C-alpha positions as protocol buffer text, in pm:
chain_id: "A"
residue {
  index: 1
  type: MET
  ca { x: 2351 y: -1339 z: -2186 }
}
residue {
  index: 2
  type: TYR
  ca { x: 2097 y: -1567 z: -2277 }
}
residue {
  index: 3
  type: ARG
  ca { x: 2116 y: -1742 z: -1946 }
}
residue {
  index: 4
  type: ARG
  ca { x: 2096 y: -1414 z: -1741 }
}
residue {
  index: 5
  type: MET
  ca { x: 1803 y: -1324 z: -1920 }
}
residue {
  index: 6
  type: LEU
  ca { x: 1667 y: -1640 z: -1876 }
}
residue {
  index: 7
  type: GLU
  ca { x: 1670 y: -1557 z: -1480 }
}
residue {
  index: 8
  type: LEU
  ca { x: 1533 y: -1219 z: -1540 }
}
residue {
  index: 9
  type: ARG
  ca { x: 1247 y: -1366 z: -1718 }
}
residue {
  index: 10
  type: ALA
  ca { x: 1195 y: -1653 z: -1413 }
}
residue {
  index: 11
  type: ASP
  ca { x: 1239 y: -1340 z: -1155 }
}
residue {
  index: 12
  type: ILE
  ca { x: 977 y: -1113 z: -1323 }
}
residue {
  index: 13
  type: ASP
  ca { x: 745 y: -1408 z: -1335 }
}
residue {
  index: 14
  type: GLU
  ca { x: 773 y: -1447 z: -980 }
}
residue {
  index: 15
  type: MET
  ca { x: 734 y: -1089 z: -872 }
}
residue {
  index: 16
  type: THR
  ca { x: 415 y: -1108 z: -1110 }
}
residue {
  index: 17
  type: LYS
  ca { x: 316 y: -1357 z: -909 }
}
residue {
  index: 18
  type: GLU
  ca { x: 373 y: -1253 z: -570 }
}
residue {
  index: 19
  type: VAL
  ca { x: 227 y: -939 z: -640 }
}
residue {
  index: 20
  type: GLY
  ca { x: -149 y: -1089 z: -771 }
}
residue {
  index: 21
  type: GLN
  ca { x: -134 y: -1239 z: -454 }
}
residue {
  index: 22
  type: LEU
  ca { x: -84 y: -948 z: -247 }
}
residue {
  index: 23
  type: VAL
  ca { x: -337 y: -745 z: -433 }
}
residue {
  index: 24
  type: LYS
  ca { x: -568 y: -1050 z: -378 }
}
residue {
  index: 25
  type: ASP
  ca { x: -532 y: -1051 z: -39 }
}
residue {
  index: 26
  type: HIS
  ca { x: -601 y: -671 z: 13 }
}
residue {
  index: 27
  type: PRO
  ca { x: -968 y: -593 z: -24 }
}
residue {
  index: 28
  type: VAL
  ca { x: -931 y: -241 z: -167 }
}
residue {
  index: 29
  type: CYS
  ca { x: -646 y: -310 z: -421 }
}
residue {
  index: 30
  type: SER
  ca { x: -913 y: -629 z: -538 }
}
residue {
  index: 31
  type: ARG
  ca { x: -1186 y: -394 z: -557 }
}
residue {
  index: 32
  type: LEU
  ca { x: -983 y: -163 z: -811 }
}
residue {
  index: 33
  type: THR
  ca { x: -886 y: -473 z: -1034 }
}
residue {
  index: 34
  type: ASP
  ca { x: -1304 y: -464 z: -1128 }
}
residue {
  index: 35
  type: ILE
  ca { x: -1225 y: -161 z: -1274 }
}
residue {
  index: 36
  type: GLU
  ca { x: -1155 y: -202 z: -1695 }
}
residue {
  index: 37
  type: GLY
  ca { x: -808 y: -146 z: -1745 }
}
residue {
  index: 38
  type: ILE
  ca { x: -648 y: -177 z: -1414 }
}
residue {
  index: 39
  type: GLY
  ca { x: -449 y: -465 z: -1338 }
}
residue {
  index: 40
  type: PRO
  ca { x: -273 y: -556 z: -1057 }
}
residue {
  index: 41
  type: ILE
  ca { x: 16 y: -332 z: -1022 }
}
residue {
  index: 42
  type: GLY
  ca { x: -231 y: -45 z: -1124 }
}
residue {
  index: 43
  type: ALA
  ca { x: -455 y: -114 z: -840 }
}
residue {
  index: 44
  type: MET
  ca { x: -123 y: -142 z: -616 }
}
residue {
  index: 45
  type: SER
  ca { x: 36 y: 161 z: -766 }
}
residue {
  index: 46
  type: LEU
  ca { x: -352 y: 362 z: -771 }
}
residue {
  index: 47
  type: TYR
  ca { x: -388 y: 287 z: -358 }
}
residue {
  index: 48
  type: ALA
  ca { x: -56 y: 378 z: -291 }
}
residue {
  index: 49
  type: THR
  ca { x: -65 y: 728 z: -367 }
}
residue {
  index: 50
  type: LEU
  ca { x: -414 y: 766 z: -321 }
}
residue {
  index: 51
  type: ARG
  ca { x: -504 y: 530 z: 0 }
}
residue {
  index: 52
  type: SER
  ca { x: -829 y: 624 z: 150 }
}
residue {
  index: 53
  type: GLY
  ca { x: -867 y: 907 z: -104 }
}
residue {
  index: 54
  type: ALA
  ca { x: -957 y: 1148 z: 248 }
}
residue {
  index: 55
  type: ALA
  ca { x: -681 y: 1384 z: 104 }
}
residue {
  index: 56
  type: PHE
  ca { x: -921 y: 1484 z: -151 }
}
residue {
  index: 57
  type: SER
  ca { x: -1267 y: 1646 z: -121 }
}
residue {
  index: 58
  type: LYS
  ca { x: -1397 y: 1536 z: -463 }
}
residue {
  index: 59
  type: GLY
  ca { x: -1319 y: 1293 z: -707 }
}
residue {
  index: 60
  type: ARG
  ca { x: -1231 y: 1539 z: -973 }
}
residue {
  index: 61
  type: GLU
  ca { x: -920 y: 1640 z: -738 }
}
residue {
  index: 62
  type: ALA
  ca { x: -786 y: 1276 z: -691 }
}
residue {
  index: 63
  type: SER
  ca { x: -804 y: 1172 z: -1067 }
}
residue {
  index: 64
  type: ALA
  ca { x: -618 y: 1556 z: -1122 }
}
residue {
  index: 65
  type: TYR
  ca { x: -381 y: 1428 z: -892 }
}
residue {
  index: 66
  type: VAL
  ca { x: -293 y: 1108 z: -1069 }
}
residue {
  index: 67
  type: GLY
  ca { x: -284 y: 1272 z: -1441 }
}
residue {
  index: 68
  type: LEU
  ca { x: -638 y: 1181 z: -1565 }
}
């Protein structure tokens, strides 16, 4: 079990690096990480949920959609 835990940690570290690189390469996700409290995973999730934001007429609608 200990060996498996070490393997999982290594997998998590590798995936975290991949996500970080994806966010750096994507201009919108990269800008989202400039917002305090939003990291790479949060930026990708937010972008995947809202995309361009064209579906919302107001920022208030978008924030309600994501539960803020």
